[in-house]
C-alpha positions in Angstrom: 33.6 -103.5 -226.5 36.4 -106.2 -226.3 34.9 -109.0 -228.3 33.0 -108.2 -231.6 32.2 -111.8 -232.3 31.9 -115.3 -230.9 32.8 -118.8 -232.1 29.8 -121.1 -232.1 30.5 -124.5 -230.5 29.0 -127.6 -228.9 28.5 -131.1 -230.0 25.3 -130.5 -232.0 23.9 -128.1 -234.6 21.4 -127.1 -231.9 24.2 -126.1 -229.6 25.8 -124.0 -232.3 22.5 -122.3 -233.2 21.8 -121.5 -229.5 25.1 -119.7 -229.3 24.3 -117.6 -232.4 20.8 -116.7 -231.0 22.3 -115.7 -227.6 25.1 -113.8 -229.3 22.6 -111.8 -231.3 20.5 -111.0 -228.3 23.6 -109.8 -226.4 24.7 -107.5 -229.2 27.7 -109.3 -230.7 28.3 -108.4 -234.4 29.2 -111.9 -235.7 29.0 -115.6 -235.0 31.6 -117.9 -236.5 31.7 -121.6 -237.0 34.8 -123.8 -237.4 34.8 -127.0 -239.4 37.0 -129.9 -238.3 35.1 -133.1 -237.2 32.0 -131.8 -235.6 28.9 -130.4 -237.4 29.7 -129.1 -240.9 29.8 -125.4 -241.3 27.1 -125.1 -244.0 24.5 -126.9 -242.0 25.3 -124.8 -238.9 25.1 -121.5 -240.8 21.8 -122.5 -242.4 20.3 -123.4 -239.1 21.6 -120.2 -237.5 20.4 -118.1 -240.4 16.8 -119.2 -239.9 17.0 -118.6 -236.1 18.5 -115.1 -236.2 17.8 -111.8 -238.0 20.7 -109.4 -237.5 24.0 -111.1 -236.6 26.6 -111.7 -239.3 27.2 -115.4 -239.8 30.7 -116.6 -240.8 32.7 -119.6 -241.5 36.1 -119.6 -239.8 37.4 -121.6 -241.6 36.3 -124.0 -244.3 39.0 -125.6 -246.4 39.4 -124.6 -250.0 40.7 -128.1 -250.7 37.5 -130.0 -249.8 35.0 -127.9 -251.7 35.7 -126.9 -255.3 35.2 -123.2 -256.3 31.9 -123.8 -258.1 30.4 -125.7 -255.1 31.7 -123.0 -252.7 30.1 -120.3 -254.8 26.8 -122.1 -254.9 26.9 -122.6 -251.2 27.7 -119.0 -250.4 25.0 -117.7 -252.8 22.5 -120.0 -251.0 23.6 -119.0 -247.5 23.6 -115.3 -248.5 20.0 -115.7 -249.8 18.9 -117.5 -246.7 20.5 -115.1 -244.3 19.6 -111.9 -246.2 23.2 -111.0 -246.9 24.6 -111.7 -243.4 27.4 -114.0 -244.5 31.2 -113.9 -244.4 33.2 -116.6 -246.2 36.1 -117.5 -244.0 38.3 -119.8 -246.1 41.7 -121.4 -245.6 43.7 -124.4 -246.8 43.5 -126.3 -243.5 46.2 -129.0 -243.1 47.4 -132.1 -245.0 46.4 -134.2 -242.0 42.8 -133.2 -242.4 42.6 -132.7 -246.2 44.5 -135.8 -247.2 44.4 -137.9 -244.0 40.7 -137.4 -243.3 39.1 -136.4 -246.6 41.4 -138.4 -248.9 42.0 -135.4 -251.2 45.3 -134.0 -252.5 47.0 -131.0 -250.7 49.3 -129.1 -253.0 50.4 -125.5 -253.9 48.4 -123.8 -251.1 49.4 -120.2 -252.2 48.7 -120.7 -255.9 45.5 -122.6 -255.2 44.2 -120.0 -252.7 44.8 -117.1 -255.1 43.0 -118.8 -258.0 40.2 -120.1 -255.7 39.3 -116.7 -254.4 39.3 -115.2 -257.9 37.0 -117.9 -259.3 34.6 -117.8 -256.4 34.2 -114.0 -256.7 33.7 -114.3 -260.5 31.0 -117.0 -260.0 29.3 -115.0 -257.2 29.2 -112.0 -259.5 27.3 -113.9 -262.2 30.1 -114.3 -264.7 30.4 -117.3 -267.0 33.8 -118.7 -266.0 36.4 -120.5 -268.0 39.7 -121.4 -266.4 42.7 -123.4 -267.6 44.7 -123.0 -264.4 44.8 -125.3 -261.3 41.0 -125.5 -261.6 40.0 -126.4 -265.2 36.6 -124.9 -265.5 34.6 -124.6 -268.8 31.6 -122.2 -269.0 30.4 -122.5 -265.4 27.9 -119.9 -264.1 25.4 -119.6 -261.3 21.7 -119.1 -262.1 21.3 -116.6 -259.3 24.2 -114.3 -258.6 24.6 -112.5 -255.4 23.4 -108.9 -255.5 26.3 -107.7 -253.5 29.7 -109.4 -253.0 30.2 -111.9 -250.2 33.2 -110.8 -248.1 36.0 -113.4 -248.3 38.3 -113.7 -245.3 41.4 -115.9 -245.4 42.7 -117.9 -242.5 46.5 -117.4 -242.6 49.6 -118.3 -240.5 52.8 -118.1 -242.4 54.2 -114.8 -243.9 53.6 -115.6 -247.5 49.9 -116.6 -246.9 49.4 -113.5 -244.7 50.8 -111.3 -247.5 48.6 -112.9 -250.0 45.6 -112.3 -247.7 46.6 -108.7 -247.6 46.7 -108.6 -251.4 43.4 -110.2 -252.2 41.1 -110.8 -249.2 38.5 -108.7 -247.5 39.7 -109.9 -244.2 42.2 -112.1 -242.4 41.6 -114.6 -239.6 44.4 -115.2 -237.1 44.4 -118.3 -235.0 46.2 -118.8 -231.6 47.4 -115.2 -231.5 50.2 -114.2 -229.1 51.6 -110.7 -228.5 54.7 -111.5 -230.7 53.1 -113.5 -233.5 50.2 -111.0 -233.8 52.5 -108.1 -234.4 54.5 -110.1 -237.0 51.2 -111.3 -238.7 49.8 -107.8 -238.9 53.0 -106.6 -240.5 52.9 -109.3 -243.1 49.3 -108.5 -244.0 50.2 -104.9 -244.3 53.0 -105.7 -246.7 50.5 -107.5 -248.9 48.1 -104.5 -248.7 50.9 -102.2 -249.8 52.0 -104.5 -252.6 48.5 -104.5 -254.0 48.2 -100.7 -253.6 45.2 -101.2 -251.3 44.0 -99.2 -248.3 44.5 -100.7 -244.8 40.8 -99.9 -244.2 39.8 -102.4 -246.8 41.1 -105.4 -244.9 39.7 -106.4 -241.5 42.0 -108.5 -239.3 40.1 -110.7 -236.8 41.7 -113.0 -234.2 40.1 -116.0 -232.6 41.0 -115.7 -228.9 40.6 -118.9 -226.9 39.2 -117.8 -223.6 38.8 -119.7 -220.3 36.8 -117.8 -217.7 38.0 -119.4 -214.5 39.3 -118.8 -211.0 41.9 -121.6 -211.5 44.3 -122.0 -214.4 44.3 -125.8 -214.2 40.5 -125.8 -214.8 40.9 -125.1 -218.5 44.6 -126.0 -219.0 43.7 -129.6 -219.9 41.5 -128.9 -222.9 43.9 -126.2 -224.1 46.8 -128.5 -223.9 45.0 -131.2 -225.9 44.1 -128.7 -228.6 47.6 -127.3 -228.8 49.0 -130.8 -229.2 46.7 -131.5 -232.1 48.0 -128.3 -233.8 51.6 -128.8 -232.8 51.7 -132.1 -234.8 51.1 -130.2 -238.1 54.0 -128.6 -240.0 52.5 -125.2 -240.5 51.7 -124.8 -236.8 55.1 -126.3 -235.8 56.7 -123.4 -237.7 54.4 -120.9 -236.0 55.1 -122.2 -232.5 58.9 -122.5 -233.1 59.1 -118.9 -234.4 57.2 -117.8 -231.3 59.6 -119.4 -228.9 58.2 -122.9 -228.3 60.6 -125.1 -230.2 61.2 -127.3 -227.1 57.5 -128.0 -226.7 57.1 -128.8 -230.4 60.0 -131.2 -230.4 58.8 -132.9 -227.2 55.3 -133.4 -228.5 56.5 -134.8 -231.8 58.9 -137.3 -230.1 56.4 -138.4 -227.4 53.5 -138.7 -229.9 55.6 -140.8 -232.3 56.5 -143.1 -229.4 52.9 -143.6 -228.6 52.9 -141.8 -225.3 49.9 -139.5 -225.8 49.5 -138.5 -222.2 53.2 -137.4 -222.0 52.8 -135.5 -225.2 49.9 -133.5 -223.8 51.9 -132.9 -220.6 54.8 -131.5 -222.7 52.7 -128.4 -223.4 54.1 -126.0 -220.8 52.0 -123.7 -218.7 53.8 -120.8 -220.4 52.7 -122.0 -223.8 49.1 -122.4 -222.7 49.0 -119.0 -221.1 50.6 -117.3 -224.1 48.0 -118.8 -226.5 44.8 -118.2 -224.5 43.1 -115.7 -222.3 42.7 -117.4 -218.9 41.3 -115.9 -215.7 38.7 -113.4 -214.6 36.7 -111.2 -216.9 39.0 -108.3 -216.2 42.1 -110.3 -216.8 40.9 -111.7 -220.1 39.7 -108.4 -221.3 43.0 -106.8 -220.5 45.0 -109.4 -222.4 42.6 -109.2 -225.4 43.1 -105.5 -225.5 46.8 -106.0 -225.6 46.4 -108.1 -228.8 44.0 -105.5 -230.3 46.6 -102.8 -229.7 49.0 -104.8 -231.9 46.9 -104.2 -235.0 44.0 -106.7 -234.7 40.8 -105.0 -235.7 38.3 -107.3 -234.1 38.5 -110.0 -231.4 36.4 -113.1 -231.6 35.6 -114.9 -228.4 36.5 -118.6 -228.6 35.1 -120.2 -225.4 37.1 -122.9 -223.7 35.5 -124.8 -220.8 36.7 -127.3 -218.3 36.2 -131.0 -218.9 32.9 -132.4 -217.6 29.2 -132.2 -218.1 27.4 -129.0 -218.8 30.0 -127.6 -221.2 27.6 -126.0 -223.6 25.8 -124.1 -220.8 29.2 -122.9 -219.4 30.2 -121.7 -222.8 26.9 -119.7 -223.0 27.6 -118.2 -219.5 31.0 -117.1 -220.8 29.5 -115.4 -223.8 27.1 -113.6 -221.5 30.0 -112.5 -219.2 31.8 -110.8 -222.1 28.7 -109.4 -223.9 29.0 -106.0 -225.6 25.9 -104.9 -223.8 27.3 -105.7 -220.3 
């Protein structure tokens, strides 16, 4: 089995739910939902929970800066109840562009905030009455209905310090845009955190979102991949990741052209090599082989992130891709 999970997608909650239902039928272990500017993750997981009965449902990721720990704990307890325990909390800081630019909220001290946030959410889910005088000033908060078993918390992480923190405190780590070189470096950073905390490697699951375009022609899916890479290349944390991975020229070109207002040229500045390194593109066999290469570098579970060519029928083409890589096939 190459892919253990899938990323739900589409323009509507119904599209996301259809992916979860089909993924469950095909034998996938998990279905993940991102949260950027489409349907919110909580609504999607609630809908998927009522439509499925086995598959694990996960956020991947929701931002710690847009939901306070008490609200997040209430939400997770509710989703866990609705899904019969089939929930993973995939959390991350997101980026200042989204947190501040879109939500109008402050973005500061991501490491310290993440450490405290995870601790508080776990305490609240365990039924403790929580008092905190740290970054979050909380006085006597508690949930009326605590989770009977812990909700696993996975952290989306990119830079070495956040990856180490994830290894220290999280149940799992979510890697985004993995390449052969940055995957090996990321796994090493997570394992440093695991060792620092005196934990066992088996207690931390490393998953990687692998954008995948099932196509006979590279150009069919290159356009949407280029646009997505541009959106990430404009944020400082991903700029560092891409530069460290050998794409400084693309990062600089995108920043310069975008600032000049030449959006089309900025997208075109993403090279074929950069697209190919950050996605699985080609036949089923080609994509499986490339995914296995990333798994061999220390990733525990691969998550299929379908990328489809522009044009109508995208939701159905994504479902066809999920069927093509199904564990039962």
